N, C-alpha and C positions, 0 to 999 in steps of 0.2 A: 259810952259805947260809940257815939258819933265820932269822937276824937280818934279812937282806935281805928275805926274804919277809914277815916280820912288819912291817917298816917300809913295805913296798910296800902292804900291806893297810891298815895303821893310819893312815899319813900323810895320805892324801886325806880321810879322815873328820875328822881333826883340823884339816887346813888349810881345810876348808869353813867353819870358824868365822870366818876372816879376811874373806872377801867377805860373809858373813852380817852381820857387825857393822860393817863399814866402809862408810859411805854417801857418802864423798867420792869422786867419779868417778875422778880420776887416781890417788889413793892405792889405791883398790880395784883398778883396772886393774893397777897395779904388782904387787900381791900375787897377782892371778890369773896374770899372766905368770910371776912367780917360782915359784908353785906348779906350774904346768904344766911349766916347765923342770925343776924338781926331780923331778917324777913321771916325766917323759920320760927324764931322765938315769938315774934310779934303776932304771927298768924295763930300759933298755938295759944298764946295768952288771950287773943281776941275770941277764939272759938270756945276755950274753956270758961272764960268769964261769962260769955253769953249763956253757955250750957248750965253753969252753976247758978246763974241768976234765975233759972226756971225754964229756960228754953222757950220763952214766949216769942211769937212772931213780932218783930219790930219793924214798923213802917216809919221812916224818918227822912229828913233831908240833911245833906252835908252842911256844916257851918259855912257861911258865906255862899249859900247855894246860888244866888244870882250871879256872883262873880264866876263860880264854876261853870254856870250855864254859858256865860260869855266865852270862857276859855274853850269849852267844848265846841261852840259854834265857830270860833276862829280856827280851832284845831281842825275841824272838818274841812274848812276852806283851804288851809295850808296843806293838808294831806292830799286834797284834790290837785292842787298846783304841783305838788311834789310828784304825784303819779303822772300827771301830764308831762312834766319835764323828763321823767324816766322813759315814758313811751316815745317821746320825740327823740331822745338821745339814742335809743336802740331801734328806732324806726318801726315802732309798734303802735302807730297813731290810732288805729281803730279801737284799741283797748281803752284809750283815754275817754271815749264816748261813754263808757259804762260809769266811770267815776264822775263825769260831768252830770249825767242824768241822776245818779243816785245821791249826789250832793246838792245840786242846785235846787231841785224841786222841794225837798223838805226844808232847806235853808230859807227859800223864798216864803214858804208857808209860815215858818217860825217868825220871820221878820215882819211880813206884811199880811199874813193870813188871819183868820179869826182868833181872838184871844181865848185861851183856855184857862180854867181856874187853876190856881196854884195847888199842887198836890204833892204828896211825898214822892221822892225820887229814888229812894233806896229801900231795900228790904233785907232783913236778916232772919232766916229761919233755918230749919234743919238741913235743907238742901244746900243753902248757902254755906253753912258750917262745913259740910262734907267737901264741897269744892274748895273752900279756903284752905282746908288741911291738905288736900291733894296738891294744890298749887304751892302752898307754903312748905310742904315737907318733900314731896316727890320732886317738885320743880327745883327747889334749892339744892337738893342732892345732885341733880343733874348739873347745876352750876358749879358745884364743888368738883364733880367728875371732869367737867369741861376744862378746868385749868390744867390738869395733868395731861389729858388727852390731846389738847391743842398744842401743848409743848412738844410732845412726841410727833404729832401730825406734821409740824413745820420743821422741827430740828432733825428728825430721823427719816421721814417718809416722803415729804413733799417739799423739798428744798427749792423746787422750781417755782413754787407759788409765792406770791407776795404775802408776807406775814402781816395779817390784819387781825391779830388776836384781840387787840383793844376794842375794835369795832364789834367783833363777834360777842365778846363777853358783855359789852354794854347792851347789845340787843337782847341778850337773855334777861337782863333786869327790866328792860322796857316791856318785854313779854309778860313778866310777873305783874307789873303795874296794870297793864291792859287787861289781863285776865281777872285780877282782883276787882277792877272797876266794872267789868262785864257781869260778873256773877252777883255783885251787889245791886246793879242797876234795875230799878223798876220802871223808870222813865225810858221810853224807847229812843229818845234823842241822845241821851247819855250812853245808852247801850250801843247805839249805832256808832258813836265816836270810838268807843273802845273796840268794837267789832272791826272797824276799819284799821285801827292800829295793829291788831293781830294779823290782818291780811297783808299790810305793808311790811311788817316785821318778818313774817314768814317768807315773803318775797325776797327780802334782803338776805336772810339766812340761807335760803336755798341757792341764791346766786353768789354765795360767798367766794367761791373759787374763780369766778368771772370767766370760766371757760364757755365755749359756745353752747355746750350741752346744759351747763348750769344756768346760763342766761335764758335759754329757751324754756327750760323747766320752771324757772322762777316766774316767767311771764304766764305760763300755763296756770300756775297756782294763782297768780294775781287776777287773771280775767275770770277764772271760775269763781273765786271768792268775791270779786266785784259784782258778778252776776247775782250772787246771794245778797250782796249789799243793796242791789236794786230791789230785791224782794222786801228787805227791811224798809227801804225808802217808800215803797208803795203802801206798806202797812202803816207807816207814820202819816202819810198823806191822807189815807182813808180815815184815820183817827181824827185828824184835823178837820176834814171836810164833812164827815158824816156823824161823828160821835162826840166831837168836842173834847177829846182826851187822847193822850199818847202814853197812858199808863198801861203797862203790859197786863196787869191783873184786872183792869177794867175790861179789856178785850176778852179775857177768859170768862169773866162774870157775864158778859153779854151772851156768849154762846150757851153757858149753863142755864141762864134765865129763859132762853128760847132756843132749845136744841134743834128745832126743825127749820129755823130761819137761815137759809143759805147765805143771805146778805151778811149776817154776822160772822159767817165762816171765812169770808174773804181775807180779812187781816190775819187770821190764824193760818190760812193756807199760804199766805205770803211769808209769814214767819217760818212755817214749816219748810217751805222751799229754800229759804236762806239757810236754815239749819242743815238741810240735806247737802248743800254745797260745802258747807264748812266741815261737816262730818265725813266728807269724801265718799258718799254713797254713789253707786252707779246711777247716772252716767257721768258723775263728777269725780270718779276715783283716780283719774289720770294724774291729777296734781299731786296727790300724796305719794304715788309711786315715783313720780319725778323728783320728789324731795330727797330721794336716796343719794343724789349726787352731792348733797351737803355733808359736812363733817358729822360724825355720829352723834355728838351731843345735841345738835339741832334736830336730828331725826328722833332721838329719844324724847326731846321736849315737845315736838309737834305731835308725836304719836301717843303720848301718855298724859302729861299734866296740862298741856295747853292746846290751843288751836282746835283739834278735832273734838276735844272735850267741850269746847264752847258750843259746838253744834248739838251734841247730845244733851248738854245741860239745858239749852233752850227748848229742845223737844220734851224733856222731862217736865219743864216748867209748864208747857202748854198742853200736856198730855190729857188732863182732865177735860179739856175742850175738844179733844179729838175722838173720844169714845163713841163708837158706833155711828160715825158719820163719814162723809166723802173724804175729808182731809185725813182722818184716821186710817181709813182703808188705803189711801194712797201711800201714806207713810209706812204702814205695816207691810204692804206688798213690796215696796222698794227695799225696806230693811231686810225682809225675809229673802227676797231674791238676791240681794247683795251678799247676804250671809252664805248662801249656797254657792253662788257664782265665784266669789272670791276664794272660798275654800277649795273649790275645784282647781282654780288657777294656781293656788299655792302649791298644789301637788306637782305641777309641771316645772317648777323653777328650783335651782340649787343654790343661787346666791342667797346667803343668809339674811341679809338686810331686806331682800325682796320677799323672801318667805315671811319675814316679820311684817313687812308692809301689807301684803295680802291678808295676813292674819289679822292685822289691825282693822283693815277695811271689813273683813268678815265679822269680827266680833262687834265692831261698831254697828254693823248691819243688824245683828241680833238685838243690841240695845235699842236701835231705832225701831225695830219691829215691835218690841215691848212697849215703847212709848205710843206707837200708833194704835195699839189696842186700848190703851188708856184705862186699864183696870188696876185695881189695887195690887193684885198678885204680880202683874207684869211690871208695874213700877217698882215694886219690891225687888224683883229680879234685875231690872234695869239699873237701879242704884248700886246693888251689890256688884253687878258686872262692871260698872264704872270704877268702883273702888279697886277691885282685884285686877282689872285690866290696867289701870294706871300704874300700879306697883309692879306687876309682872312684866309689862311691856317695856317700862323704863329700864328695869334690870336686864332684860334680854338684849335690848339695843346697846346698852353700855358694855355688856359682856362680849357681844359680837364685835363691837368696836375695839375692845381690848385684845381680842383674839386676832383681829386683822392687823393691829399695830405690832403684835408680837410675832405672828407667823407670816405676815404679808399676804394673807388670803382670808376672805370671809365666806368662801364656798363651803357648803355643807360637806361635800365629798372630801375636802382637805382636812376635815375635823375627825377623820378616822382615828380611833384610839386616843382621843383627847384626854380621857381620864387618866391615862398613864403618863402623858407628856406634860400636861399642865393641869394637875388635879384640882387646884383651887378654882381656876376658870371653869373647868368642866362641872364641878359641883354647883357653882352659881348658875351656870347655864341650864343644868338639869332641874334645879329648883324652879327656875323661871318657866321652863317647858312644862314641868309637872303642874305648875299653877294654872296653865292654860287649858288642860284637858283631863287631868286625873282627879279622882276622889281622894281626899275630901275637900280639895281646894274649891274656892267659891265660884269659879267660872262654871264648873260642872254642875254644882248645886243650883246655881242661878238658871242654867239651861233647863234643869228639871222643873223648876218653878215656872219658867216661861212656857214650857210644853204643856204643863197642867192648865195654865191660864188660857192658852190658845184653844185647848180642847173645850173649855168652858164658855168661850165667847159665843155671842148670840148670832153672829153672821156666819152662816154655814160655809159659804164658799171661801171666805177669808180664813175661817178656822181650818178647813181642809188643806188649803194651800200652805198655811203657816206650819201646820204639823208636818207636812211633807218637807218643807224647807228646813225645819229645825232637825228632823231625823236624818235626812241625807247630808245636810250641812255638817252636823256633828260627826257623822261617819267619816266624811272626807277630812274633817279637822283632825280626827284621831290618826288618820293615815299619814299625813305629812309630819305631825309631831313625833309619831312613833319612829318614822324613818330617821329623823334627826337624832333622836335619843339613842337609837341603836348604833348609829355612827359613832357617837361619843363613847359608848361603852364597848365598842369592838376592839379587837387586837390591832396593834400598830407596829410596823417594823422600825419606826423612828425611836430614837432615845430622847430622854429629857433634855431640854435646852433652856437657855436663859429666858425667864419671864420678864418682859419689858414693861409690864403694867405698873404704873405708879401707885404709891401708897394711898394717895387721895382717891384714886379710881377704885381701889379695893375697899376703902372706907365706905364709899357710896354704895357699891354693889353688895357688900356684906350687910349693910344697914337695910337695904331693900330685901335681902333674903330673910333677915330677922323680922321685918314687917310682914312678909308673906306668912310666916309661921304664926306670928302674933295675931294676924287677922283671923286665922282659923281658930285659934284658941279663944279669941274674943268674939267669935261668931254669935253665940247666944246673947252676949251683952249688947252687941251692936244691933241685933234684931229687936231686942226688947226696948232699949233706951234711945235708939236713933231711928231705926226704920219704922217702928210702930207709931211713934209720935209724928214722923214725916207723913205717913199714910193718913193719920188722923187730921193733920193740917190740910192735906190735899183732898181727901175723900169724905171726911167727917166720921170715918170708922177706922178701926185698926184691928185686923185679925192676924192670928199667928199662921203665917204661910207654911212654915216648916216646924214641926213639933220639936219640943225641947229634947225628947228622947232621941230623935234622929240627929239632933245637933251633938248630943253626947256621943253617939256612935261615930260621928265625923271626927270628933276630937280623939277618940280611941284609935281610929284609923290613922290619924296624923301621927300619934305617938308610935304606932306600929311602923309607919314609914321610916321614921328616923331611929327608933330604938333598935329594931331588928338589925339593920346594917351596922349600927354602932357596936352592938354586942358581938356580931360576927367578926368585926374588925378587931375587937379586944381579944377574942378567943384565938384568932389566927395570927395575931401580931407576933412576929419573931419566928414563926414556923417557916421552914424552907419549903418552897413550892416545887413540886415535881412536874417538869414539863412533859406533856403527853403529845406524842407524835400523831397527827391526824392525817386522814386520807385526803389528798388534794388533787385527785384526777391524774396522778402520776407518782413517781418516786419522790417522797418527801426528802428535801435536802437537809433536814434536821432542825430547821428553825421555824417551821410552820408558815413561812412566808415565801419560800422558794421550792420548786420541785422540777423534776425532769419529766417531760411529756413522753408519750408512747413512741414518738419519733426520735427521742433522744435529745431534744432541744431543751435548754434551760428556760424555765418560765418563772415569772414572779406573780404571786397571788395578787389579784385585784378584785376588790369587792365594791360594787357600785349599786346605788339605789335605782329603782325603776321610776321614771318621771312621767311616762305616758304623754309625751309632748304631742304625739299624733292624734291623741284623743282629747286631752284637756289643755293643750298648749295655748299660749296667748293668741297665736294666729288663728286658732279655731274658735275660741270662746269670747275673747275680749270685745271685739266689734259687735257680735250679736248681743252680748250683755248690755252694751251701751244702747243699742237700738231698742231692745225690749224695755229697759228701764225708762228711756226717754219717752217712749210711747205711753207708758203707764202715767208718767207725770203730766204729759200734755193732755191726755184724755181727762184726767181728774181735774186739772186746773181749768180746762174749758168748761167742765160741768159746774164748778164753783163760780167762776167768773160769769158764765152765762146766767146762772141762777141768781147771782147778786144784782145783775143789771136787768 
């Protein structure tokens, strides 16, 4: 197993050399497809072999661990100098201070500080298995999609930009390697190394086009994530100086052994702070919104399989150490507030990618809130939310990117009647949207489980606030998804036109749609054989959060969702439809899209959604949301730091 894990971490880094050096389009595409296939197969083999061997938690070190330790140490220093160079190049010198602080302090302690006993550096358990499959399947499918998308991006739509596809595709493989290393790491020094690689890689992908907007947004992402890196650095330093360990699970055990000792909460608080930045929670949401300037594959990657998932992964890891304490309350309140605020902001925008971005922040907020409560039920909900969100959001970003490449617009208002113009894209988009808020898809079921857990929590004021957050946040979520779905299903005056979506893009999107359906059908199996053992590992107990009877009802609902429309299609196929002339506020011109007004003027029908910008617009809510969330974090961090010293 150690060799498989080593290969899974190292192979993507090495494979990135191929797309980086190969500039012939077809040859490069072949190596990207081959690399994605190898990474996917290797991740599945690794997960299945561990599961079939009994699914026992494995604590181990990589072969030649000492050599890898030196590589990580040198890598940290090289990353620091690379960031300093970029900051100097673009005159963002102040940002370089963050990387200097976060790198120099733990490096000095590692080289000259107190010696700590050799311990295991890697862990493989059920949570690791889930993350490996998300990265290895969802992530690699995005890599496959990226080949066709980036071809159209440069050849058809952005000829003015320098073609740097080799660099872009290489960075995707670097992301895979960094994420695999991160989710396996039990040692915080190695976790920090991979954590910083994801920060730098996201910076490079966001700034891909090298426009002024892209550069500014990439640096926003960099400094916010480097701020989180400082939190990790403090946690490592505290471990060296106070506890003689930098093992993540030793930190968790310290809090569980003495839950009332605030001193033991300090490293957990620092790790939670780092995770909040990476998972784009308020007040750090701006970097993920700015990431929209990047080509769609990078957005799909950042929002689904990598980057933000690193943040929520770490919070799930430390969740048992946050139950009913100051750190948990901070995380829960930030997550719940972000869930509601981002949902409200999503109502006020019509840019498809921006709706998806706010939706990502919102759903991550719900996951974060679940981890903050730290109960078995909330972690059950959080893990299912991670799984369904990864598949659904990856599919949605890919579909919106394909629509933009085909129609020249990603605005929701321009998707009127998409079902009649581009039916394949419309069906994929609708499955993705349904997966985000309709029964029996896992997002809605997980929200129900989270709501039940919040009601049962022992902290009255946190319980009350969380119930309000999830109720109103879910209501606003339904509002913006319903608006979008109605647009897709509406009538359109336009006729069918050529679909420019490549076959490899459709392969990825159809596979995502298949996975969405398969996850629902496999919901009972996942709950019994994956989530219950995961709960047992983390909490020592495993209860059935949702009864099997309810799960069977979910499957029946799923069958109904797809069978009824299919039967209707079969029965009505070939029948001639009779057009019905509708009242349009004037004399219908005969096509249901044009009419003559009472003044005799010709008018064209225009249907638009209501966005409530004056009530929920970014100018109204975004800054207050940042201020409120920043206040919550500052207050709780002062309490923990003050109590520790």
